[in-house]
N, C-alpha and C positions, 0 to 999 in steps of 0.2 A: 790776838789775840795775849789777855789780862789773865796774871798766876788762878784768878778766882774759875775766869772756863781751863785749863786745867788742871783744875781739880775735880772739875762738875764733872772731866770724858774725865778724869778716872776714877773718879764716880761709879760711869754709869760702864764702864770697862770693867771695874770688880765686880760691880753687878752681872753685867750678862757670864762671868768666870764662872761663879757665883750660881745663874742659873744651868747654865749648858751642866759643874757639877750634880745638883740633886735635880733638878724638872725632868731633861728632857732624856726619862727613859724607854717616854711610849710618844709617839707621833702625838703631844697634850695640844691641840689646836688652839688653846687658853692662854698656856703654855710659849708657848712659838708666836704671840700675838703680842702677851708683851714681853718676848727678845725683842723681835725687827720694830716696834716702841726704842725699845731702850738702845738699839744701833743706831733709827734716825736724830731719837735729840744726840748721840751722840755728835753724827753727822753735822746734824748743825750749825753744830761751837768751836769748826774745827777748817776750817781753812786750808786746809792744803789734797792738791788729787790725790797723790798712793796714800796719806791715808781712810781718804773719799774710797777708793776704789778698794780697798778694804774692809769698809762698811761697807759696802754695795753688796763683795763677798759674801761679809756672814748672809745677809740680808736673804739672801738668793740661793745657799746653804736651810736656814728658814725656812724658805719657802719649800723646800721639795725633797728638808727634816719628813721622815718612816719613820724611826728607830732605828737601832744598826750605831755600833763604834766607829765600824767609819768615817759617817760623814761626822760623827763629834768630833772625833781626830781632826779633820781637816777646816774645822768648826776652831775648833782651840788651837791648829796651827794659824789661821786669818787671827786675833785674834790675841796675839801671840806677837804679828806681824803691824794689826794695829797699836802696841801697846811700842813696838821697838820703836815705831812711826815718830808713836806721837814721843820719846825722848830727843831723837831726832829734830820733831820742830822746836822740839820746848827750847834742846842747845839752839837751833837761829835766833829765839828771839832774845835769848837767855843776851848773845854772843852781840849780838845788834845793837838790843840793849847798852853792856859793855860802848860798843862803840860809839855810838849817841851821846854814852855820854862821859865818857874820854876827850867830842870835839867842841 
């Protein structure tokens, strides 16, 4: 995973956060479709099972969304888990790169 890919994924996650903050006041099918599209774009960039599981959970929540703060809270929690997992993945790649350079 390149640093460019990491930046793209961070951009996708920021877009998802913004969508949750402003668009999801009701079950807007267009907004939910766009949300899932951005999820899939992020999913394709990260080859990490835990990250992909969290993105899959976000997609399922978006499919089930009919309005309500409880679902938005679940979606925000899954999004936070994605961000934390991306940090861990990025840290792991950085460590491997440093180890390879030292060899």
